[in-house]
PQR file with spaces between the fields and no chain letter, atoms N, CA, C, O and H, PARSE charges and radii, in Angstrom:
ATOM       1  N    MET     1      20.876  134.467  -98.244 -0.4000 1.5000
ATOM       2  CA   MET     1      20.632  135.669  -99.057 -0.0000 2.0000
ATOM       3  C    MET     1      19.201  135.647  -99.603  0.5500 1.7000
ATOM       4  O    MET     1      18.788  134.651 -100.196 -0.5500 1.4000
ATOM       5  N    PRO     2      18.450  136.716  -99.415 -0.5600 1.5000
ATOM       6  CA   PRO     2      17.061  136.757  -99.903  0.2800 2.0000
ATOM       7  C    PRO     2      16.993  136.601 -101.419  0.5500 1.7000
ATOM       8  O    PRO     2      17.869  137.070 -102.147 -0.5500 1.4000
ATOM       9  N    LEU     3      15.946  135.937 -101.876 -0.4000 1.5000
ATOM      10  CA   LEU     3      15.762  135.762 -103.311 -0.0000 2.0000
ATOM      11  C    LEU     3      15.353  137.085 -103.955  0.5500 1.7000
ATOM      12  O    LEU     3      14.559  137.833 -103.384 -0.5500 1.4000
ATOM      13  H    LEU     3      15.235  135.556 -101.286  0.4000 1.0000
ATOM      14  N    PRO     4      15.892  137.379 -105.142 -0.5600 1.5000
ATOM      15  CA   PRO     4      15.469  138.591 -105.856  0.2800 2.0000
ATOM      16  C    PRO     4      13.983  138.525 -106.185  0.5500 1.7000
ATOM      17  O    PRO     4      13.498  137.525 -106.713 -0.5500 1.4000
ATOM      18  N    LEU     5      13.267  139.596 -105.869 -0.4000 1.5000
ATOM      19  CA   LEU     5      11.820  139.606 -106.105 -0.0000 2.0000
ATOM      20  C    LEU     5      11.434  139.379 -107.567  0.5500 1.7000
ATOM      21  O    LEU     5      10.454  138.679 -107.819 -0.5500 1.4000
ATOM      22  H    LEU     5      13.660  140.409 -105.440  0.4000 1.0000
ATOM      23  N    PRO     6      12.155  139.936 -108.542 -0.5600 1.5000
ATOM      24  CA   PRO     6      11.767  139.698 -109.943  0.2800 2.0000
ATOM      25  C    PRO     6      11.691  138.215 -110.296  0.5500 1.7000
ATOM      26  O    PRO     6      10.854  137.811 -111.104 -0.5500 1.4000
ATOM      27  N    LEU     7      12.567  137.396 -109.691 -0.4000 1.5000
ATOM      28  CA   LEU     7      12.546  135.965 -109.992 -0.0000 2.0000
ATOM      29  C    LEU     7      11.253  135.324 -109.507  0.5500 1.7000
ATOM      30  O    LEU     7      10.810  134.316 -110.059 -0.5500 1.4000
ATOM      31  H    LEU     7      13.247  137.724 -109.035  0.4000 1.0000
ATOM      32  N    LEU     8      10.642  135.913 -108.468 -0.4000 1.5000
ATOM      33  CA   LEU     8       9.378  135.377 -107.963 -0.0000 2.0000
ATOM      34  C    LEU     8       8.191  135.948 -108.726  0.5500 1.7000
ATOM      35  O    LEU     8       7.219  135.240 -108.989 -0.5500 1.4000
ATOM      36  H    LEU     8      11.001  136.732 -108.020  0.4000 1.0000
ATOM      37  N    TRP     9       8.266  137.220 -109.081 -0.4000 1.5000
ATOM      38  CA   TRP     9       7.099  137.891 -109.663 -0.0000 2.0000
ATOM      39  C    TRP     9       6.881  137.542 -111.122  0.5500 1.7000
ATOM      40  O    TRP     9       5.736  137.500 -111.573 -0.5500 1.4000
ATOM      41  H    TRP     9       9.056  137.796 -108.868  0.4000 1.0000
ATOM      42  N    VAL    10       7.949  137.290 -111.876 -0.4000 1.5000
ATOM      43  CA   VAL    10       7.773  136.997 -113.308 -0.0000 2.0000
ATOM      44  C    VAL    10       6.903  135.763 -113.537  0.5500 1.7000
ATOM      45  O    VAL    10       5.924  135.850 -114.279 -0.5500 1.4000
ATOM      46  H    VAL    10       8.879  137.324 -111.509  0.4000 1.0000
ATOM      47  N    PRO    11       7.225  134.597 -112.921 -0.5600 1.5000
ATOM      48  CA   PRO    11       6.352  133.426 -113.136  0.2800 2.0000
ATOM      49  C    PRO    11       4.946  133.647 -112.604  0.5500 1.7000
ATOM      50  O    PRO    11       3.981  133.153 -113.188 -0.5500 1.4000
ATOM      51  N    MET    12       4.815  134.389 -111.494 -0.4000 1.5000
ATOM      52  CA   MET    12       3.488  134.655 -110.948 -0.0000 2.0000
ATOM      53  C    MET    12       2.670  135.495 -111.924  0.5500 1.7000
ATOM      54  O    MET    12       1.479  135.245 -112.110 -0.5500 1.4000
ATOM      55  H    MET    12       5.600  134.790 -111.021  0.4000 1.0000
ATOM      56  N    ARG    13       3.300  136.485 -112.543 -0.4000 1.5000
ATOM      57  CA   ARG    13       2.587  137.326 -113.507 -0.0000 2.0000
ATOM      58  C    ARG    13       2.174  136.514 -114.729  0.5500 1.7000
ATOM      59  O    ARG    13       1.088  136.708 -115.274 -0.5500 1.4000
ATOM      60  H    ARG    13       4.268  136.687 -112.392  0.4000 1.0000
ATOM      61  N    VAL    14       3.050  135.603 -115.156 -0.4000 1.5000
ATOM      62  CA   VAL    14       2.715  134.753 -116.307 -0.0000 2.0000
ATOM      63  C    VAL    14       1.511  133.877 -115.987  0.5500 1.7000
ATOM      64  O    VAL    14       0.598  133.734 -116.800 -0.5500 1.4000
ATOM      65  H    VAL    14       3.933  135.446 -114.713  0.4000 1.0000
ATOM      66  N    LEU    15       1.522  133.284 -114.775 -0.4000 1.5000
ATOM      67  CA   LEU    15       0.400  132.426 -114.387 -0.0000 2.0000
ATOM      68  C    LEU    15      -0.883  133.228 -114.266  0.5500 1.7000
ATOM      69  O    LEU    15      -1.952  132.763 -114.660 -0.5500 1.4000
ATOM      70  H    LEU    15       2.263  133.400 -114.115  0.4000 1.0000
ATOM      71  N    LEU    16      -0.776  134.443 -113.715 -0.4000 1.5000
ATOM      72  CA   LEU    16      -1.963  135.295 -113.608 -0.0000 2.0000
ATOM      73  C    LEU    16      -2.519  135.609 -114.995  0.5500 1.7000
ATOM      74  O    LEU    16      -3.731  135.588 -115.209 -0.5500 1.4000
ATOM      75  H    LEU    16       0.093  134.820 -113.395  0.4000 1.0000
ATOM      76  N    ARG    17      -1.636  135.894 -115.914 -0.4000 1.5000
ATOM      77  CA   ARG    17      -2.064  136.281 -117.263 -0.0000 2.0000
ATOM      78  C    ARG    17      -2.860  135.162 -117.925  0.5500 1.7000
ATOM      79  O    ARG    17      -3.849  135.420 -118.611 -0.5500 1.4000
ATOM      80  H    ARG    17      -0.652  135.912 -115.741  0.4000 1.0000
ATOM      81  N    TYR    18      -2.429  133.918 -117.720 -0.4000 1.5000
ATOM      82  CA   TYR    18      -3.078  132.792 -118.395 -0.0000 2.0000
ATOM      83  C    TYR    18      -4.109  132.088 -117.518  0.5500 1.7000
ATOM      84  O    TYR    18      -4.760  131.139 -117.955 -0.5500 1.4000
ATOM      85  H    TYR    18      -1.626  133.708 -117.162  0.4000 1.0000
ATOM      86  N    HIS    19      -4.255  132.559 -116.272 -0.4000 1.5000
ATOM      87  CA   HIS    19      -5.278  132.022 -115.366 -0.0000 2.0000
ATOM      88  C    HIS    19      -5.172  130.498 -115.242  0.5500 1.7000
ATOM      89  O    HIS    19      -6.167  129.786 -115.381 -0.5500 1.4000
ATOM      90  H    HIS    19      -3.726  133.330 -115.917  0.4000 1.0000
ATOM      91  N    LEU    20      -3.970  130.013 -114.982 -0.4000 1.5000
ATOM      92  CA   LEU    20      -3.770  128.564 -114.924 -0.0000 2.0000
ATOM      93  C    LEU    20      -4.116  127.983 -113.560  0.5500 1.7000
ATOM      94  O    LEU    20      -4.326  126.777 -113.432 -0.5500 1.4000
ATOM      95  H    LEU    20      -3.162  130.592 -114.869  0.4000 1.0000
ATOM      96  N    LEU    21      -4.175  128.842 -112.536 -0.4000 1.5000
ATOM      97  CA   LEU    21      -4.385  128.328 -111.187 -0.0000 2.0000
ATOM      98  C    LEU    21      -5.724  128.780 -110.637  0.5500 1.7000
ATOM      99  O    LEU    21      -6.176  129.896 -110.892 -0.5500 1.4000
ATOM     100  H    LEU    21      -4.004  129.822 -112.640  0.4000 1.0000
ATOM     101  N    SER    22      -6.349  127.890 -109.877 -0.4000 1.5000
ATOM     102  CA   SER    22      -7.595  128.259 -109.204 -0.0000 2.0000
ATOM     103  C    SER    22      -7.275  129.068 -107.955  0.5500 1.7000
ATOM     104  O    SER    22      -6.113  129.179 -107.565 -0.5500 1.4000
ATOM     105  H    SER    22      -5.982  126.983 -109.670  0.4000 1.0000
ATOM     106  N    LYS    23      -8.306  129.634 -107.326 -0.4000 1.5000
ATOM     107  CA   LYS    23      -8.079  130.463 -106.144 -0.0000 2.0000
ATOM     108  C    LYS    23      -7.426  129.659 -105.027  0.5500 1.7000
ATOM     109  O    LYS    23      -6.550  130.171 -104.331 -0.5500 1.4000
ATOM     110  H    LYS    23      -9.250  129.543 -107.643  0.4000 1.0000
ATOM     111  N    GLY    24      -7.836  128.414 -104.847 -0.4000 1.5000
ATOM     112  CA   GLY    24      -7.255  127.574 -103.800 -0.0000 2.0000
ATOM     113  C    GLY    24      -5.770  127.343 -104.031  0.5500 1.7000
ATOM     114  O    GLY    24      -4.974  127.381 -103.093 -0.5500 1.4000
ATOM     115  H    GLY    24      -8.548  127.997 -105.413  0.4000 1.0000
ATOM     116  N    GLN    25      -5.399  127.102 -105.287 -0.4000 1.5000
ATOM     117  CA   GLN    25      -3.986  126.876 -105.595 -0.0000 2.0000
ATOM     118  C    GLN    25      -3.183  128.154 -105.418  0.5500 1.7000
ATOM     119  O    GLN    25      -2.032  128.111 -104.983 -0.5500 1.4000
ATOM     120  H    GLN    25      -6.046  127.071 -106.049  0.4000 1.0000
ATOM     121  N    TRP    26      -3.793  129.305 -105.757 -0.4000 1.5000
ATOM     122  CA   TRP    26      -3.100  130.584 -105.564 -0.0000 2.0000
ATOM     123  C    TRP    26      -2.821  130.822 -104.089  0.5500 1.7000
ATOM     124  O    TRP    26      -1.744  131.295 -103.726 -0.5500 1.4000
ATOM     125  H    TRP    26      -4.728  129.339 -106.110  0.4000 1.0000
ATOM     126  N    LEU    27      -3.808  130.489 -103.220 -0.4000 1.5000
ATOM     127  CA   LEU    27      -3.616  130.691 -101.784 -0.0000 2.0000
ATOM     128  C    LEU    27      -2.436  129.869 -101.286  0.5500 1.7000
ATOM     129  O    LEU    27      -1.612  130.364 -100.517 -0.5500 1.4000
ATOM     130  H    LEU    27      -4.683  130.105 -103.515  0.4000 1.0000
ATOM     131  N    LYS    28      -2.352  128.610 -101.724 -0.4000 1.5000
ATOM     132  CA   LYS    28      -1.240  127.751 -101.310 -0.0000 2.0000
ATOM     133  C    LYS    28       0.088  128.302 -101.822  0.5500 1.7000
ATOM     134  O    LYS    28       1.091  128.282 -101.108 -0.5500 1.4000
ATOM     135  H    LYS    28      -3.022  128.208 -102.349  0.4000 1.0000
ATOM     136  N    LEU    29       0.091  128.794 -103.062 -0.4000 1.5000
ATOM     137  CA   LEU    29       1.325  129.325 -103.644 -0.0000 2.0000
ATOM     138  C    LEU    29       1.797  130.558 -102.890  0.5500 1.7000
ATOM     139  O    LEU    29       2.985  130.698 -102.598 -0.5500 1.4000
ATOM     140  H    LEU    29      -0.724  128.811 -103.642  0.4000 1.0000
ATOM     141  N    VAL    30       0.852  131.463 -102.573 -0.4000 1.5000
ATOM     142  CA   VAL    30       1.212  132.682 -101.848 -0.0000 2.0000
ATOM     143  C    VAL    30       1.753  132.339 -100.461  0.5500 1.7000
ATOM     144  O    VAL    30       2.735  132.931 -100.013 -0.5500 1.4000
ATOM     145  H    VAL    30      -0.112  131.349 -102.811  0.4000 1.0000
ATOM     146  N    LEU    31       1.114  131.386  -99.781 -0.4000 1.5000
ATOM     147  CA   LEU    31       1.585  130.985  -98.454 -0.0000 2.0000
ATOM     148  C    LEU    31       2.982  130.378  -98.543  0.5500 1.7000
ATOM     149  O    LEU    31       3.836  130.656  -97.701 -0.5500 1.4000
ATOM     150  H    LEU    31       0.317  130.905 -100.145  0.4000 1.0000
ATOM     151  N    ALA    32       3.215  129.557  -99.552 -0.4000 1.5000
ATOM     152  CA   ALA    32       4.527  128.929  -99.718 -0.0000 2.0000
ATOM     153  C    ALA    32       5.600  129.985  -99.979  0.5500 1.7000
ATOM     154  O    ALA    32       6.685  129.930  -99.400 -0.5500 1.4000
ATOM     155  H    ALA    32       2.521  129.331 -100.236  0.4000 1.0000
ATOM     156  N    LEU    33       5.292  130.948 -100.854 -0.4000 1.5000
ATOM     157  CA   LEU    33       6.262  132.002 -101.153 -0.0000 2.0000
ATOM     158  C    LEU    33       6.534  132.861  -99.928  0.5500 1.7000
ATOM     159  O    LEU    33       7.660  133.315  -99.720 -0.5500 1.4000
ATOM     160  H    LEU    33       4.411  130.993 -101.325  0.4000 1.0000
ATOM     161  N    SER    34       5.501  133.084  -99.115 -0.4000 1.5000
ATOM     162  CA   SER    34       5.690  133.874  -97.894 -0.0000 2.0000
ATOM     163  C    SER    34       6.644  133.159  -96.943  0.5500 1.7000
ATOM     164  O    SER    34       7.517  133.788  -96.346 -0.5500 1.4000
ATOM     165  H    SER    34       4.587  132.715  -99.284  0.4000 1.0000
ATOM     166  N    LEU    35       6.478  131.839  -96.803 -0.4000 1.5000
ATOM     167  CA   LEU    35       7.370  131.071  -95.934 -0.0000 2.0000
ATOM     168  C    LEU    35       8.793  131.092  -96.477  0.5500 1.7000
ATOM     169  O    LEU    35       9.749  131.195  -95.708 -0.5500 1.4000
ATOM     170  H    LEU    35       5.769  131.327  -97.288  0.4000 1.0000
ATOM     171  N    ILE    36       8.940  130.997  -97.788 -0.4000 1.5000
ATOM     172  CA   ILE    36      10.274  131.029  -98.399 -0.0000 2.0000
ATOM     173  C    ILE    36      10.945  132.372  -98.126  0.5500 1.7000
ATOM     174  O    ILE    36      12.134  132.430  -97.813 -0.5500 1.4000
ATOM     175  H    ILE    36       8.163  130.914  -98.413  0.4000 1.0000
ATOM     176  N    ARG    37      10.168  133.454  -98.248 -0.4000 1.5000
ATOM     177  CA   ARG    37      10.738  134.785  -97.993 -0.0000 2.0000
ATOM     178  C    ARG    37      11.170  134.915  -96.542  0.5500 1.7000
ATOM     179  O    ARG    37      12.250  135.435  -96.262 -0.5500 1.4000
ATOM     180  H    ARG    37       9.202  133.407  -98.502  0.4000 1.0000
ATOM     181  N    LEU    38      10.335  134.447  -95.612 -0.4000 1.5000
ATOM     182  CA   LEU    38      10.692  134.530  -94.199 -0.0000 2.0000
ATOM     183  C    LEU    38      11.952  133.717  -93.918  0.5500 1.7000
ATOM     184  O    LEU    38      12.832  134.160  -93.180 -0.5500 1.4000
ATOM     185  H    LEU    38       9.458  134.025  -95.839  0.4000 1.0000
ATOM     186  N    ALA    39      12.034  132.537  -94.505 -0.4000 1.5000
ATOM     187  CA   ALA    39      13.206  131.687  -94.293 -0.0000 2.0000
ATOM     188  C    ALA    39      14.455  132.360  -94.865  0.5500 1.7000
ATOM     189  O    ALA    39      15.521  132.321  -94.249 -0.5500 1.4000
ATOM     190  H    ALA    39      11.319  132.177  -95.105  0.4000 1.0000
ATOM     191  N    SER    40      14.323  132.975  -96.040 -0.4000 1.5000
ATOM     192  CA   SER    40      15.482  133.613  -96.674 -0.0000 2.0000
ATOM     193  C    SER    40      15.943  134.826  -95.873  0.5500 1.7000
ATOM     194  O    SER    40      17.112  135.208  -95.933 -0.5500 1.4000
ATOM     195  H    SER    40      13.457  133.006  -96.540  0.4000 1.0000
ATOM     196  N    LEU    41      15.024  135.429  -95.125 -0.4000 1.5000
ATOM     197  CA   LEU    41      15.391  136.585  -94.302 -0.0000 2.0000
ATOM     198  C    LEU    41      15.899  136.159  -92.925  0.5500 1.7000
ATOM     199  O    LEU    41      16.312  136.993  -92.120 -0.5500 1.4000
ATOM     200  H    LEU    41      14.075  135.119  -95.076  0.4000 1.0000
ATOM     201  N    GLY    42      15.863  134.860  -92.666 -0.4000 1.5000
ATOM     202  CA   GLY    42      16.363  134.358  -91.393 -0.0000 2.0000
ATOM     203  C    GLY    42      15.426  134.603  -90.231  0.5500 1.7000
ATOM     204  O    GLY    42      15.874  134.710  -89.089 -0.5500 1.4000
ATOM     205  H    GLY    42      15.527  134.183  -93.320  0.4000 1.0000
ATOM     206  N    GLN    43      14.117  134.697  -90.501 -0.4000 1.5000
ATOM     207  CA   GLN    43      13.162  134.978  -89.431 -0.0000 2.0000
ATOM     208  C    GLN    43      12.456  133.717  -88.941  0.5500 1.7000
ATOM     209  O    GLN    43      11.597  133.789  -88.062 -0.5500 1.4000
ATOM     210  H    GLN    43      13.753  134.610  -91.428  0.4000 1.0000
ATOM     211  N    LEU    44      12.815  132.552  -89.509 -0.4000 1.5000
ATOM     212  CA   LEU    44      12.193  131.305  -89.056 -0.0000 2.0000
ATOM     213  C    LEU    44      13.134  130.563  -88.116  0.5500 1.7000
ATOM     214  O    LEU    44      12.793  129.487  -87.625 -0.5500 1.4000
ATOM     215  H    LEU    44      13.513  132.494  -90.223  0.4000 1.0000
């Protein structure tokens, strides 16, 4: 079952607000979340 998007976006918005991650870390996080979404949709 795909993960509800709000559960992913809330922590991301909090991190964006406080600027806790550098651009490199954001890229890794986005790639990881993309893989998780693909896996949850059964496309991997």
